[in-house]
C-alpha positions in Angstrom: 19.6 8.5 0.9 17.0 6.1 2.3 17.0 2.4 1.2 15.0 1.7 -1.9 11.7 0.0 -1.7 12.7 -3.4 -3.2 10.2 -5.6 -1.5 7.0 -5.8 -3.4 4.9 -7.5 -0.8 4.8 -4.7 1.8 1.0 -4.2 2.3 -0.9 -1.5 4.0 -2.9 -2.7 6.9 -5.8 -0.9 8.5 -4.0 -1.3 11.9 -1.0 0.7 10.4 -3.2 3.7 9.5 -2.5 5.8 12.6 1.3 5.6 12.1 1.3 6.0 8.3 -1.4 8.7 8.0 1.1 11.4 7.5 2.9 9.4 4.8 -0.2 8.9 2.6 -0.8 11.1 -0.4 -3.8 13.4 -0.8 -5.2 11.0 -3.4 -4.9 8.1 -0.9 -6.8 10.2 1.7 -9.5 11.0 -0.8 -9.8 7.3 -1.7 -10.2 6.5 2.0 -12.9 9.1 2.3 -14.8 7.9 -0.7 -14.8 4.1 -0.2 -13.6 3.5 3.3 -10.2 2.5 4.6 -10.6 -1.3 4.1 -11.5 -0.9 0.4 -9.0 1.8 -0.2 -6.1 -0.2 1.3 -7.2 -3.3 -0.7 -7.1 -1.2 -3.9 -3.8 0.3 -3.0 -2.3 -3.1 -2.2 -3.7 -4.8 -5.3 -3.7 -2.0 -7.9 -1.4 0.7 -6.6 0.2 2.8 -9.4 -2.6 1.8 -11.9 -5.6 3.5 -13.5 -8.6 1.3 -13.0 -11.8 1.7 -15.1 -14.9 3.1 -13.5 -18.2 2.4 -15.2 -21.6 4.1 -14.7 -23.3 0.8 -14.1 -25.9 1.6 -16.8 -25.2 -0.6 -19.8 -23.7 -4.0 -20.2 -20.1 -2.8 -20.2 -20.7 -0.5 -17.2 -22.3 -3.3 -15.3 -19.3 -5.5 -16.1 -16.9 -2.9 -14.9 -18.9 -2.4 -11.7 -18.9 -6.2 -11.1 -15.1 -6.4 -11.5 -14.7 -3.5 -9.0 -17.2 -5.0 -6.6 -15.4 -8.3 -6.7 -12.3 -6.4 -5.5 -13.8 -4.1 -2.8 -17.4 -5.2 -2.2 -20.6 -3.8 -3.5 -20.9 -0.9 -1.1 -17.4 0.5 -1.8 -17.8 -0.1 -5.5 -21.1 1.8 -5.5 -19.5 4.7 -3.6 -16.6 4.8 -6.1 -19.0 4.7 -9.0 -21.2 7.5 -7.7 -18.1 9.6 -6.9 -16.1 9.1 -10.1 -18.3 7.3 -12.6 -20.0 10.4 -14.0 -16.9 12.6 -14.3 -14.2 10.2 -15.4 -13.7 6.8 -16.9 -10.7 5.8 -14.8 -9.4 6.5 -11.3 -5.7 6.4 -10.4 -4.9 4.3 -7.4 -1.8 5.7 -5.6 1.1 3.4 -4.9 1.8 4.9 -1.4 5.5 4.1 -1.6 6.3 6.5 1.2 3.9 4.8 3.6 5.1 1.3 2.5 8.7 2.4 2.9 8.0 3.7 6.4 6.3 0.4 7.4 9.1 -1.6 5.9 11.7 0.4 7.8 9.8 0.0 11.1 9.6 -3.8 10.5 13.4 -3.9 9.7 14.2 -2.1 13.0 11.8 -4.3 15.0 13.2 -7.4 13.4 16.8 -6.2 14.0 16.0 -5.7 17.7 14.5 -9.2 17.9 17.5 -10.8 16.1 20.2 -9.1 18.1 18.9 -10.7 21.3 20.4 -14.0 20.1 23.1 -13.1 17.5 25.5 -10.4 16.5 24.5 -7.2 14.7 26.5 -8.3 11.6 24.6 -11.6 11.4 21.3 -9.9 12.0 22.0 -7.4 9.2 22.9 -10.2 6.8 19.6 -12.0 7.6 17.6 -8.8 7.2 19.1 -8.0 3.8 18.0 -11.4 2.6 14.5 -11.2 4.2 13.8 -7.7 2.9 15.4 -8.0 -0.5 17.9 -5.3 -0.1 21.6 -4.9 0.6 23.4 -5.1 3.9 24.7 -1.6 3.2 21.1 -0.3 3.0 20.1 -2.0 6.2 23.1 -0.4 8.0 22.2 3.0 6.6 18.6 2.6 7.8 19.7 1.5 11.3 22.2 4.3 11.6 19.8 7.0 10.3 
């Protein structure tokens, strides 16, 4: 069983895209296609797991929803999202992308372990990693052995 995703601050970065592409859900790929990778990752990092309202940008309420979205992702991406989803649905689900975040976290743990074991024992390194990544030593050992 892989370690749980305890650390809430793992963020998707555009530079990670080539290595996490296979770990992203179809809805994440669709979001990237519609609004661009920068805006999609910003939405995933800030609103992952939530339904966000999409307005048509016609009336006062729609313009308010558009402004809120534009404040998050920029006018261009907000317009593309509104055009793609605003006429057919009132909300859009933003995927959490836990698999991709877990993969990134695990790679960071292994890289940090390699760095730490240059100057200290593996046991000490695992103890440090457990504290840094908000998980147990047992989970770190499982990850390193798997």
